[in-house]
C-alpha positions as YAML, in Angstrom:
chain: A
units: angstrom
residues:
- id: 1
  name: MET
  ca: [43.62, 25.79, 48.41]
- id: 2
  name: ALA
  ca: [43.36, 22.56, 46.47]
- id: 3
  name: ILE
  ca: [45.74, 19.65, 46.87]
- id: 4
  name: ARG
  ca: [47.40, 19.20, 43.48]
- id: 5
  name: ILE
  ca: [48.00, 15.62, 42.33]
- id: 6
  name: GLY
  ca: [49.92, 14.81, 39.17]
- id: 7
  name: LEU
  ca: [48.81, 11.60, 37.47]
- id: 8
  name: VAL
  ca: [51.85, 10.29, 35.61]
- id: 9
  name: GLY
  ca: [50.85, 8.12, 32.69]
- id: 10
  name: ASP
  ca: [49.36, 8.12, 29.24]
- id: 11
  name: TYR
  ca: [45.62, 8.56, 29.69]
- id: 12
  name: SER
  ca: [43.31, 6.19, 27.87]
- id: 13
  name: PRO
  ca: [39.56, 6.11, 28.48]
- id: 14
  name: GLN
  ca: [39.67, 2.37, 27.73]
- id: 15
  name: VAL
  ca: [41.80, 1.72, 30.84]
- id: 16
  name: THR
  ca: [39.51, 1.20, 33.83]
- id: 17
  name: ALA
  ca: [42.09, 2.54, 36.29]
- id: 18
  name: HIS
  ca: [42.55, 5.74, 34.30]
- id: 19
  name: VAL
  ca: [38.85, 6.47, 34.60]
- id: 20
  name: ALA
  ca: [38.54, 5.27, 38.20]
- id: 21
  name: ILE
  ca: [41.54, 7.00, 39.80]
- id: 22
  name: PRO
  ca: [40.25, 10.59, 39.43]
- id: 23
  name: GLN
  ca: [36.81, 9.46, 40.58]
- id: 24
  name: ALA
  ca: [38.29, 7.71, 43.63]
- id: 25
  name: LEU
  ca: [40.35, 10.78, 44.50]
- id: 26
  name: ALA
  ca: [37.25, 12.97, 44.23]
- id: 27
  name: LEU
  ca: [35.34, 10.65, 46.57]
- id: 28
  name: ALA
  ca: [38.22, 10.68, 49.06]
- id: 29
  name: ALA
  ca: [38.47, 14.46, 48.90]
- id: 30
  name: ASN
  ca: [34.75, 14.78, 49.52]
- id: 31
  name: GLU
  ca: [34.99, 12.48, 52.53]
- id: 32
  name: ALA
  ca: [38.00, 14.39, 53.88]
- id: 33
  name: ARG
  ca: [36.30, 17.72, 53.13]
- id: 34
  name: CYS
  ca: [39.16, 19.03, 51.06]
- id: 35
  name: GLU
  ca: [39.65, 20.11, 47.47]
- id: 36
  name: ILE
  ca: [41.82, 18.29, 44.98]
- id: 37
  name: GLU
  ca: [42.99, 19.06, 41.49]
- id: 38
  name: THR
  ca: [44.27, 16.28, 39.27]
- id: 39
  name: THR
  ca: [46.42, 16.81, 36.20]
- id: 40
  name: TRP
  ca: [47.51, 14.13, 33.75]
- id: 41
  name: LEU
  ca: [51.22, 14.21, 32.92]
- id: 42
  name: ALA
  ca: [51.92, 12.31, 29.72]
- id: 43
  name: THR
  ca: [55.13, 10.29, 29.91]
- id: 44
  name: GLU
  ca: [56.47, 11.93, 26.74]
- id: 45
  name: THR
  ca: [56.53, 15.32, 28.50]
- id: 46
  name: ILE
  ca: [58.30, 14.25, 31.70]
- id: 47
  name: ALA
  ca: [61.90, 14.40, 30.49]
- id: 48
  name: GLN
  ca: [61.33, 17.76, 28.81]
- id: 49
  name: ASP
  ca: [61.00, 19.64, 32.10]
- id: 50
  name: ILE
  ca: [61.11, 17.87, 35.44]
- id: 51
  name: ARG
  ca: [60.50, 21.20, 37.19]
- id: 52
  name: GLN
  ca: [56.82, 20.69, 36.39]
- id: 53
  name: PHE
  ca: [56.71, 18.25, 39.31]
- id: 54
  name: SER
  ca: [57.45, 20.98, 41.85]
- id: 55
  name: SER
  ca: [53.95, 22.41, 41.46]
- id: 56
  name: PHE
  ca: [52.31, 19.23, 42.75]
- id: 57
  name: ASP
  ca: [51.68, 18.10, 46.31]
- id: 58
  name: ALA
  ca: [51.74, 14.44, 45.22]
- id: 59
  name: LEU
  ca: [52.46, 12.30, 42.19]
- id: 60
  name: TRP
  ca: [50.71, 9.06, 41.25]
- id: 61
  name: CYS
  ca: [52.29, 6.81, 38.64]
- id: 62
  name: VAL
  ca: [49.22, 5.21, 37.12]
- id: 63
  name: PRO
  ca: [49.06, 1.63, 35.80]
- id: 64
  name: ALA
  ca: [48.76, 0.48, 32.19]
- id: 65
  name: SER
  ca: [51.81, 0.10, 30.07]
- id: 66
  name: PRO
  ca: [53.67, 0.23, 27.89]
- id: 67
  name: TYR
  ca: [54.12, 3.93, 28.55]
- id: 68
  name: ALA
  ca: [54.72, 6.17, 25.54]
- id: 69
  name: SER
  ca: [58.11, 7.06, 27.04]
- id: 70
  name: MET
  ca: [60.19, 5.05, 29.52]
- id: 71
  name: ASP
  ca: [62.66, 7.94, 30.07]
...
């Protein structure tokens, strides 16, 4: 079973961290011999249903602001 990690932020391919974080997590998972699944959670969707967080094993609030929603 994969470890599910929610990446909280507004993905942009121009942001180095946004590209690097999933790659770094994949490298770490390979080294630890485990499976991971990353899902981007756009800030505009967070307030709509916070129950979505319960399906994740971990959350990572990614850098690069301003976020689309500060709520």
